[in-house]
Residue, then its C-alpha position, 0 to 999 in steps of 0.5 A: x511473368x513477375x520475379x517475385x523475390x526481386x521485386x519484393x526485396x526492392x520494394x519492401x525497402x521503400x517507406x509508405x510515402x515513397x510507395x503512395x507517390x509511385x502509385x499516384x504517378x502509375x498508370x493502370x495500376x502498373x509500377x514503373x522501375x529499373x532492373x538490375x541491368x539497367x533496363x526499364x521494368x514494369x511491376x503489375x501491382x494488382x497481380x503482386x498484391x493477389x499472389x503475395x500471401x501465397x508466395x510468401x507461404x511457399x517460402x516458408x514451407x521451403x525453409x531450410x532448403x535455401x530460404x531464410x526468415x529474413x526474407x520472410x521479414x521483408x515480406x511481412x514488412x511489405x504487407x505492412x506497407x500495403x495495408x496502411x497504403x490500402x486506406x488511401x488508394x480506392x484501387x489497392x483497398x479492392x484488391x488487397x482487403x475486399x477479396x474474401x479469398x486473399x484475406x484467408x490466405x493473409x490469416x494463414x500466412x500469420x499463423x504459420x509463421x507464428x508456428x514456424x517461429x514458436x518451434x524455432x531453436x538454434x539447431x534449426x540453422x534457419x538462419x534467424x538471429x534474435x533480432x529477426x526472430x523477436x521482429x518477425x513475432x511482433x510483426x506477425x501479430x500486429x499484422x492483424x491490427x493492420x491488415x483486418x481491424x485496429x478495433x479490438x472486439x472486431x479483431x476478436x469476432x474475426x479470430x474467434x470465427x476461424x477454425x484454427x483459433x485455438x492453434x493461433x492461441x497456442x503458437x502465438x504464446x509459444x513464439x513469445x515464449x521462444x523469444x523470451x527465452x532469446x532475451x533471457x540467454x542474451x541477458x545471462x550471457x552479459x551477466x558473466x564477469x568476462x563479458x563487458x557490454x558497451x553502449x552498442x550491446x545495451x542498445x541491441x538489448x534494449x531493441x530485443x526487449x522492446x519486440x518482445x514487449x510489443x508482442x506481449x503487449x498485443x495479447x495482453x489486449x487480446x485478453x483484456x475482450x472477455x470472448x477472448x479470455x474465455x475462449x483461452x480458458x477453455x484452452x488445455x494447453x495453455x491453462x490445464x498444462x500450464x502453457x501461461x504459467x510456464x511463460x510467466x516464470x521466464x518473464x519474472x526471472x528476467x534480471x538486469x545484468x550488473x553490466x547494464x544496471x546503467x540502463x534505465x531503457x533496459x531495466x524499465x522495459x523488462x519491468x513492463x515486461x513483468x507488469x503485463x504478464x501479471x496483468x495476463x494473469x490477473x485477467x485469467x484469474x478474475x474471469x467469471x466464466x472458468x476457474x483459472x487456478x481450478x484449471x491449473x490445480x487439475x494436473x500435479x505438474x501445472x499446480x507445481x508450476x503455479x506455486x513456483x509462480x506464486x513464490x516468484x511474486x511474493x519474491x518480487x514483492x519481497x525485494x520491492x517492499x524490503x526496507x534495505x531497498x532504495x530505489x535509485x531517483x531515476x526509477x521513477x521517472x517518467x521518461x522511463x516508465x516501469x509499468x504497474x508491477x507492484x500494484x499487479x503483484x499484490x492483486x494476484x497475491x490477493x487471488x492466489x490467498x483467497x483461492x482453496x488450491x494455493x491458500x495453505x502454502x500461502x500462509x507461510x510464505x506471505x508472511x515476509x513480505x507482509x512483515x516488510x510493509x507493516x515493520x516500516x517505521x510508523x511515520x513512513x508507513x502511515x504516509x505510504x499505506x494510510x494516505x492518498x498521497x503518495x511520495x511515488x507511484x508506478x508509471x505505466x504505458x503501451x508502446x506505439x509499435x513501428x514495424x517498419x523501423x523494427x524490421x529495418x533495424x533487424x535486417x541490418x543487425x541480421x547482415x551485420x551492417x548496423x551501426x552505433x548511430x543506426x542502432x537507437x531505435x525506441x518506440x514512443x510510449x503512451x501513458x496508461x497509468x491509475x489515477x494517483x488516489x486509486x492507485x493508493x487505495x488500491x494498493x492499501x485494499x489488496x494488503x487488507x484484503x490479503x491479511x483477511x484472506x489468510x485469517x479467515x476461518x469457515x467452519x463448515x469449509x476449513x479444518x478446526x486446526x486451521x483456526x488461527x494458523x496464519x496468526x500462529x505463524x506471523x507470531x512465529x515469525x516475528x519471533x524468529x526475527x526478533x533479537x534477543x531482548x535487554x532490559x533496555x529493549x524488553x521486545x522486538x521494536x519490529x513486533x511493536x511496530x507491527x502491531x502499531x501499524x496494524x492498528x493504523x491500518x484497520x482505522x484506515x481501512x474503514x474509509x475504503x468500504x464506501x468505494x466498494x474496494x473492501x467490504x466489512x467482513x475485510x476490515x472486521x477481519x483485519x481488525x481481529x487479526x490486529x487486536x490478537x496480535x497485539x494482546x500477544x504481543x504485550x504478553x510477549x513483552x512481560x514474558x520475554x522482559x521476565x527472562x532476561x531479568x531473572x538472569x541478573x536477579x541476584x546482582x541487581x537485588x545487591x545494588x538495590x540494597x546498597x542504593x536504599x542505603x545512600x544518602x538522597x541525591x541533592x539538587x546539585x547532583x541531580x543537575x550536574x549529571x543529566x541523564x538522557x535516557x531518564x526522560x524517556x520511557x521504553x519504546x516498546x512500552x509507548x507503541x503498545x499503550x497507543x495502539x491498544x487499551x490494556x485491561x486492569x486486572x483489579x476493578x477499581x484500583x486503577x489509581x492505586x499508586x503504590x509501586x506494586x500496581x503501577x511503575x511511573x516513567x515520566x507520565x507513561x505507565x508500565x501495566x500489569x504483567x510487564x511492571x508487576x515482573x519488573x518491580x518484583x525483581x527489584x528492576x524498578x526500584x522504589x524506597x517509598x517503604x523507607x519514607x513514609x511520606x512517599x507519593x507517586x504524585x512526586x519523584x526523584x531520580x535515582x543513580x544509574x545502574x545497570x540495565x535501569x535507566x528508565x526507571x525513577x523512584x518515588x520520593x517527597x518533594x520535601x526531602x528531594x528538592x526537586x523541581x515543581x510538579x509541572x516540570x518534574x512531571x510532564x504531561x503524558x500524551x492524551x488518549x481517548x479510550x472510547x469514539x464518539x459513538x461509543x460516547x453519545x451511547x453511554x451519555x443516553x444510557x446514564x439518563x436512564x440509569x444514573x447509578x450504573x457505577x454501582x452495579x458490576x453487572x450493568x458495568x459488564x453489559x455496557x462494556x461489552x456493547x460498547x466495544x462492539x461499536x469501537x475499541x475494546x472497553x472493560x468494565x474497569x475502564x468503563x468504571x473509570x471513565x465514569x469517574x473521571x467524567x464526574x471529576x470533570x463535570x464538578x470542576x466545569x461547575x466550580x469554575x463557573x462559581x456554582x455548586x453541582x447539582x447531581x440531580x440536575x445532570x444524570x447522577x453520574x457515579x461517586x467523584x474520583x478521589x484525584x481528578x489529576x491521578x487518572x490511569x491509563x484506562x480513563x486517560x483521555x479525560x481531558x478531551x471529554x466534552x459534556x453533552x449539551x443536556x449536562x452543559x444546560x443542568x450545569x447552566x452553561x450554554x447549549x449552542x454556539x458559546x462555551x462558557x468559562x470564568x472571565x478573567x483580566x489577566x493578560x494571557x499569551x496565545x500559547x497558554x491559550x492554546x495549551x489551556x485547550x489541551x490540559x485540564x486547566x479551564x479555559x482562562x478566557x470566554x469566547x463564542x463560536x459564531x461564523x466569521x470568527x478567527x480561531x486557531x486549529x490545535x492538534x492533540x499535543x496542544x500545538x498550533x497547526x493554523x489559522x481559519x475562520x468559522x464558517x458553520x456552527x449549526x445544522x448539520x454537515x458530513x452526515x452530523x449534527x454539528x451541535x451534537x458532535x461538538x463540531x465547526x465547520x473551519x475555512x482554513x486560510x493559513x496551515x502550518x503542516x503538509x497538506x497531505x496530512x489527514x483530516x481529523x473527520x474525513x469523508x468522501x464528500x469533503x475529502x481526506x486531506x487538507x488537500x482534497x478539501x481544498x480541491x473539492x471547494x474551489x480552493x477554500x480549504x473547508x474542514x470540520x474540526x472538533x470544538x475542543x481544539x479551537x481556540x481563539x485568534x488573540x489580537 
């Protein structure tokens, strides 16, 4: 007769290596050992193994009457050891694994132990410490892979074939939930001011975290199998009654106490717990067989749980993306992987926002976290959300669970024999992080889809009052968050930054369509939302500035009268009192001007330089209602009425007065004695209102309709058609663009010494009165390059050569670079041919690199190089960061300089606009 209790307590403490050596030395599968009194003792392993599961089941039934879970944990650890040894000992394998009846007993044992643990409470007095409970849950679950199969698809088939599989699902999630409650109570205890946790307490807490993570990870891997996931969706307790939602809430509410903030082990483990439960929720929500969220919405109680969970996820994102949130440097240490919390949370919000059960509540609650993302400073936003080269990304990992080490520490802790040296237990990791490019693109696509989901309006499904509801609530939130404006800051920087960032996001989102991360409808909805918000934001600038200005109108007008009577400032007066603000237009106006073109209220008035139509602020423009309101109220002061010779092409600085530091008063050069034109009027930032596709479309139209500018109907029709191919264009903008095109062609013809033949080109519209006096609608004429047929009509080479007037005057490289991006003609001829060394110039006329022309004819990136005015350049020297996005990104050639280099075997081969190339002067 075997004394099962003493044998198990003795043998369970041996390592698998020690057990293996004893089996090799045994005869007839009988182990030799010593009894407590020193007498020799024999243990028949075949009898011991065959009776072990039933023995442990009997012990579990007797819990509370002398037995405790500590002994059950020893028995589970012994079963783990035997399962591992069975693959190396044929006799043991035949007894333990090949016996069907014994396998059924092991399965029943696992189910029964989990059932006990799922209802375990402190008041049960079963003698189980938190260490025993969490270790036993993890050991029981992992015994399934250790004993039955390590292949997850095989294990799923075995579980689904069991008649009590639904009971297993219930007790597995419930026992894990009990583990999470234990962990939560422990963390809350440490969070009290009276408690001070030392290194020993930190190690024990980390141990419990790892046991919880090992169990949760096991259930996540099961849920990743479609058959198991579909069966869970049919489980009423877990889905319809909110079992998984309740578990998820408990995990998401876990926090690191202040006294344990320095423990990165605990912080990373809790973060991975959140990532894994969010991943389980995602697996269920994305299942195709049954709608998990529909099941949740069946009962009011579970629906409330779902809404509470959604708010918890949004709070998590809001905290993570908060602009004042500065993560510690170690938070992204690969030694402490935090898990894919944010990407999983974003994907889950995408799912919730697209579900009819939750969409209405999400419309309001999603806005704060979206605003925190979109209100990031523009450069930071572009590098984080419109790029694949993120400065940091989430690292995820899976634990390699060790049941032997875990049981040893739990047993020592339960018997108060654990020392600080032995408490330093840690499971090894296996990295499972997403590729960096896929991570960045997925993260951005989630934000785009969330906005699209909340902004979409389906006539047959949505009610009429839901049209633009998200937009209206977004606007209301921005107003509530905006500080009261002043004349120096007429609108909230936050609102204008959001609009600008949305414009950049809309442009970048188009590149994610080929990867199937987004569809065209998502991008279209985002663009529509961004456009409407920009229009609203611009109107708010005028309205709120008007409100502020009215408060001080009377006093300002008195000051105006005094200023008009004052003598003009002399050069000495101007230069002796420098004004740091005079050369900087209001940031809000700059941002809005860059993000969207402002339609003019009167056709043909784009070049009207009178103060009523335009206020010049160092080349920037205050247009429409904003500029009109400011000028009518006397904010933008002008003396042109007093000085008949005044011109908007010249300006003078006005003595600073309250709330009007940014504005200048026009005056003639003779009377003011100011600097020359170039110094007095720094050049505006170039901006093109039409993309290449739109320009090509209008150029083709001019062949058949050269008198387009004379027909208001034609201008309107073409403006609407072009708006469908890019940014919105008004008929006034189109007419101004045609005028500037005319001026450009006339200038090119004049530079080469010949007359401009209207008939040989395409008879464009009436020449502009002044090529340099373009309005904001026509800005960007400087970068316009006529198509080859027009260049031919002007006698300019169509192919690889751009002809400019020859000159023998010396020229510096900087002057040549600047000429490339300004109205001035090229000062020296040079040809575009393979092998030619060139400089790469950016939109501001700055040199950013050097390279060699690789290709000038044929096709590249699906385009004709000649028609697109593009060259292929092999970059040999780059003066900016490699993660910067290329002017012509593509999947085949890369989206950044770094991708282009890796895709071409170390050669940084990129497409570059001809107008942004300059020859290298040797």
